[in-house]
N, C-alpha and C positions, 0 to 999 in steps of 0.2 A: 447417535446423538443428534438432538435436535438443532437447528440453525440458531436457536436463541442461546442454547447452553455454548455452542461454539463460540458466539460473539462474546457472552459474559466472560468465558476463559479467555478470549484474546484480549479484551480491555483489563481484565483483572492483571494479566501478566504484564502488560504495559504500565499500568498504575504503580505495580510493586516492583518493577524494573526487575522481574525474574530472569535467571540465567538459565531455566530450563526450557528445551525445545517444545514447541506447541504441537498438540497431536493434529490440528487443523490449521490451515493458513489461509488467508485471501486468493482466490483465483480470479476475481472479476471484482472491480470496484466502480463506484459511481463518483466522479470528480465533482465537487460540489462549487467550483469556481475556477477562474483562471490561475494557473499555477506556473510560476517560474522559478528557475534556479535562484539559490540565495544570492549568488555572486553576478554582479550585472555583466560581466563580460561572458558568463556562461548562458545567460538569457540572450544576449546579442547572437551567440552562435547557435541559438535554436532550441535550447533547453527550456521549453514551457509547451504547455498543453491547455487546451479550453475544456470547459465543463463538459461533462458527457460520460459515457460507460466505457470502460478499457479493461481488456484483459491485462493480468499483471503478473509479476514475478514476487515471489516472497522468499525470504530466508527462513532457516529453521525457527527463527525466533519472532517471526511476524513482520519484519520490515518489508515495506512495499515499494516496488518501483514500477512505473509505467514507462511505455515508449514515448518519447519526447517528438516533436514536429521534426526534429534533425534524424531521428533514429535511433539516438542514444538513449540510455536510461535515465530516468528522474525519479529521485526518491521523493516520496510523499510523507506528508506529517499526518499524524491522526486526525487532525482537525480539517484536514482537506478532502477527505472521501468518507464514502460509507461502502461498507463491503456487501456485495449483492450476491457473490458465489463463493463457496468455500470448496478446499480440497484437501486429502490427505496430506500430511507434511511428508516428504520424502527426506527425511533425516539423512 
């Protein structure tokens, strides 16, 4: 499957709120801007990242998390990143 086909399937799944697991999920993302946790107390605890490229983990539905500055996992929203590498989904 070509990269564009993976991307189209990924965003179609998000747009339709599909409950079907994806064949491919993000493995590496480019974060487009400073991202912090939604809750101010979590941001104060170090749940934030700056723009740049990050290895990520994805669940079987394609939800993406990256390591925050404090070493914990920070979930990203679709408008906060671009996928730059895909991997086969380990359902």
